[in-house]
C-alpha positions as a Markdown table, in Angstrom:
| # | Residue | x | y | z |
|---|---|---|---|---|
| 1 | Met | 0.0 | 0.0 | 0.0 |
| 2 | Thr | 1.5 | 3.3 | -1.1 |
| 3 | Ser | 0.5 | 6.9 | -0.4 |
| 4 | Ser | -0.9 | 7.1 | -4.0 |
| 5 | Asp | -3.1 | 4.0 | -3.3 |
| 6 | Pro | -6.7 | 5.1 | -2.8 |
| 7 | Asp | -7.1 | 2.6 | 0.1 |
| 8 | Phe | -4.2 | 4.2 | 1.9 |
| 9 | Lys | -5.7 | 7.7 | 1.4 |
| 10 | His | -9.1 | 6.4 | 2.7 |
| 11 | His | -7.9 | 4.4 | 5.8 |
| 12 | Ala | -4.7 | 6.1 | 7.0 |
| 13 | Pro | -6.4 | 9.3 | 8.0 |
| 14 | Leu | -8.7 | 7.4 | 10.3 |
| 15 | Ser | -5.8 | 5.8 | 12.2 |
| 16 | Tyr | -4.0 | 9.1 | 12.4 |
| 17 | Leu | -7.1 | 10.9 | 13.6 |
| 18 | Ile | -7.7 | 8.2 | 16.4 |
| 19 | His | -4.1 | 8.7 | 17.4 |
| 20 | Glu | -4.4 | 12.5 | 17.5 |
| 21 | Val | -7.6 | 12.4 | 19.6 |
| 22 | Ala | -6.0 | 10.0 | 22.0 |
| 23 | Arg | -2.9 | 12.2 | 22.2 |
| 24 | Leu | -4.9 | 15.3 | 22.9 |
| 25 | Leu | -7.0 | 13.6 | 25.5 |
| 26 | Lys | -3.9 | 12.4 | 27.2 |
| 27 | Arg | -2.3 | 15.8 | 27.2 |
| 28 | Arg | -5.4 | 17.5 | 28.6 |
| 29 | Phe | -5.6 | 14.8 | 31.3 |
| 30 | Glu | -1.9 | 15.2 | 32.2 |
| 31 | Glu | -2.3 | 18.9 | 32.5 |
| 32 | Glu | -5.3 | 18.5 | 34.9 |
| 33 | Ala | -3.5 | 15.8 | 36.9 |
| 34 | Lys | -0.6 | 18.2 | 37.5 |
| 35 | Thr | -3.0 | 20.6 | 39.2 |
| 36 | His | -3.8 | 17.8 | 41.7 |
| 37 | Gly | -0.1 | 17.0 | 42.2 |
| 38 | Ile | -0.4 | 13.6 | 40.6 |
| 39 | Thr | 0.9 | 12.0 | 37.4 |
| 40 | Leu | -1.2 | 10.4 | 34.7 |
| 41 | Pro | 0.2 | 6.9 | 35.5 |
| 42 | Gln | -0.7 | 7.4 | 39.1 |
| 43 | Trp | -4.2 | 8.5 | 38.2 |
| 44 | Lys | -4.5 | 5.4 | 35.9 |
| 45 | Ala | -3.4 | 3.2 | 38.8 |
| 46 | Leu | -5.9 | 4.7 | 41.1 |
| 47 | Ala | -8.7 | 4.1 | 38.6 |
| 48 | Gln | -7.8 | 0.5 | 38.1 |
| 49 | Ile | -7.6 | 0.0 | 41.9 |
| 50 | Ala | -11.0 | 1.6 | 42.3 |
| 51 | Leu | -12.5 | -0.7 | 39.6 |
| 52 | Arg | -10.8 | -3.8 | 40.8 |
| 53 | Asp | -10.4 | -3.6 | 44.6 |
| 54 | Asn | -7.6 | -5.7 | 46.0 |
| 55 | Ile | -5.8 | -6.0 | 42.7 |
| 56 | Thr | -2.3 | -7.5 | 42.6 |
| 57 | Gln | 0.6 | -5.2 | 41.5 |
| 58 | Arg | 1.3 | -7.5 | 38.5 |
| 59 | Ala | -2.4 | -7.3 | 37.3 |
| 60 | Leu | -2.2 | -3.5 | 37.9 |
| 61 | Ala | 1.0 | -3.2 | 35.8 |
| 62 | Asp | -0.7 | -5.2 | 33.0 |
| 63 | Ala | -3.8 | -3.1 | 33.2 |
| 64 | Ile | -2.0 | 0.3 | 32.8 |
| 65 | Asp | 0.7 | -1.1 | 30.4 |
| 66 | Ala | 3.6 | -0.5 | 32.8 |
| 67 | Asp | 6.5 | -2.8 | 33.7 |
| 68 | Pro | 6.5 | -4.2 | 37.3 |
| 69 | Met | 9.3 | -1.9 | 38.5 |
| 70 | Thr | 7.6 | 1.2 | 37.3 |
| 71 | Met | 4.4 | 0.0 | 38.9 |
| 72 | Ser | 6.1 | -0.5 | 42.2 |
| 73 | Gly | 7.4 | 3.1 | 42.1 |
| 74 | Ile | 4.0 | 4.4 | 41.2 |
| 75 | Leu | 2.4 | 2.5 | 44.1 |
| 76 | Asp | 5.2 | 3.6 | 46.5 |
| 77 | Arg | 4.4 | 7.2 | 45.8 |
| 78 | Leu | 0.6 | 6.7 | 46.1 |
| 79 | Glu | 1.1 | 4.9 | 49.4 |
| 80 | Lys | 3.3 | 7.7 | 50.7 |
| 81 | Arg | 0.6 | 10.2 | 49.9 |
| 82 | Gly | -2.0 | 8.1 | 51.7 |
| 83 | Leu | -4.0 | 7.3 | 48.6 |
| 84 | Ile | -3.6 | 3.5 | 48.7 |
| 85 | Asn | -2.8 | 0.7 | 51.1 |
| 86 | Arg | -0.8 | -2.3 | 50.1 |
| 87 | Phe | -0.9 | -5.6 | 51.9 |
| 88 | Pro | 0.1 | -9.3 | 51.4 |
| 89 | Asp | -2.1 | -11.4 | 49.2 |
| 90 | Pro | -3.5 | -14.2 | 51.4 |
| 91 | Lys | -3.4 | -16.6 | 48.4 |
| 92 | Asp | 0.2 | -15.8 | 47.4 |
| 93 | Ser | 2.7 | -14.7 | 50.0 |
| 94 | Arg | 5.0 | -13.3 | 47.2 |
| 95 | Ala | 2.3 | -10.9 | 45.9 |
| 96 | Lys | 0.9 | -7.7 | 47.3 |
| 97 | Leu | -2.6 | -6.3 | 46.8 |
| 98 | Ala | -3.6 | -2.7 | 46.7 |
| 99 | Arg | -6.8 | -0.9 | 47.7 |
| 100 | Leu | -7.8 | 2.8 | 47.9 |
| 101 | Thr | -7.9 | 4.7 | 51.1 |
| 102 | Pro | -10.7 | 7.2 | 51.7 |
| 103 | Asp | -8.3 | 10.0 | 50.4 |
| 104 | Gly | -7.6 | 7.7 | 47.4 |
| 105 | Glu | -11.3 | 7.4 | 46.8 |
| 106 | Leu | -11.7 | 11.2 | 46.8 |
| 107 | Met | -8.9 | 11.5 | 44.3 |
| 108 | Phe | -10.4 | 8.8 | 42.1 |
| 109 | Gln | -13.8 | 10.6 | 42.2 |
| 110 | Lys | -12.0 | 13.9 | 41.1 |
| 111 | Ala | -10.3 | 12.0 | 38.3 |
| 112 | Arg | -13.7 | 10.7 | 37.2 |
| 113 | Glu | -15.2 | 14.2 | 37.2 |
| 114 | Val | -12.3 | 15.5 | 35.1 |
| 115 | Gly | -12.6 | 12.5 | 32.7 |
| 116 | Leu | -16.3 | 13.1 | 32.2 |
| 117 | Ala | -15.8 | 16.8 | 31.7 |
| 118 | Met | -13.1 | 16.1 | 29.1 |
| 119 | Tyr | -15.4 | 13.6 | 27.4 |
| 120 | Glu | -18.2 | 16.1 | 27.2 |
| 121 | Ala | -15.8 | 18.8 | 25.9 |
| 122 | Ala | -14.4 | 16.4 | 23.3 |
| 123 | Thr | -17.9 | 15.3 | 22.1 |
| 124 | Val | -19.6 | 18.7 | 21.9 |
| 125 | Gly | -21.7 | 18.8 | 18.7 |
| 126 | Leu | -22.1 | 15.1 | 18.5 |
| 127 | Ser | -25.5 | 13.6 | 18.8 |
| 128 | Glu | -26.2 | 10.7 | 21.1 |
| 129 | Thr | -26.4 | 8.4 | 18.1 |
| 130 | Glu | -23.0 | 9.6 | 16.8 |
| 131 | Arg | -21.5 | 9.0 | 20.2 |
| 132 | Glu | -22.9 | 5.5 | 20.4 |
| 133 | Thr | -21.8 | 4.7 | 16.9 |
| 134 | Met | -18.3 | 6.0 | 17.6 |
| 135 | Lys | -18.1 | 4.0 | 20.8 |
| 136 | Ser | -19.3 | 0.8 | 19.1 |
| 137 | Ala | -16.8 | 1.2 | 16.3 |
| 138 | Leu | -13.9 | 1.9 | 18.6 |
| 139 | Cys | -14.8 | -1.1 | 20.8 |
| 140 | Lys | -14.8 | -3.4 | 17.8 |
| 141 | Met | -11.4 | -2.0 | 16.7 |
| 142 | Arg | -10.0 | -2.5 | 20.2 |
| 143 | His | -11.3 | -6.1 | 20.2 |
| 144 | Asn | -9.8 | -6.8 | 16.8 |
| 145 | Leu | -6.4 | -5.4 | 17.8 |
| 146 | Ser | -6.2 | -7.1 | 21.2 |
| 147 | Gly | -5.8 | -10.5 | 19.5 |
| 148 | Leu | -9.3 | -11.6 | 20.5 |
| 149 | Ala | -10.8 | -11.3 | 17.0 |
| 150 | Thr | -11.7 | -15.0 | 17.0 |
| 151 | Ser | -13.7 | -14.8 | 20.2 |
| 152 | Ser | -16.9 | -13.0 | 21.0 |
| 153 | Pro | -16.5 | -9.2 | 21.4 |
| 154 | Val | -16.0 | -8.0 | 25.0 |
| 155 | Pro | -18.6 | -5.4 | 25.9 |
| 156 | Cys | -17.2 | -1.9 | 26.4 |
């Protein structure tokens, strides 16, 4: 496929546009996170802990696409700020689990508010039907790219 190929001209801009929207959302979220004295990876970790209470550090690293050493550092900083507690996994003495503290829950709620506000700002002018169509299409693309294309789609 070359740049003069009509298929390239039709499909490449969509991939680029998806990347650009994701980059801009990430940048906005990082800027907002700074105002709360937290990094985007720390906010992502808090969100995953909120969604999956008592998650292992390994599962958390996988969920936010971080290596285990980076995840350990993120969790150290969150624990020092009193946003999470870590404790031994009763099923595996080598593993540690994490859960939010009340302050961590407040920070997570703030992150959710910021995320919802950014979503609303990003989708101004789109009808509910357009939003649902876009969500459905992106969910299918994520499913296809995650290597699960032979299995049933996972709901978004």
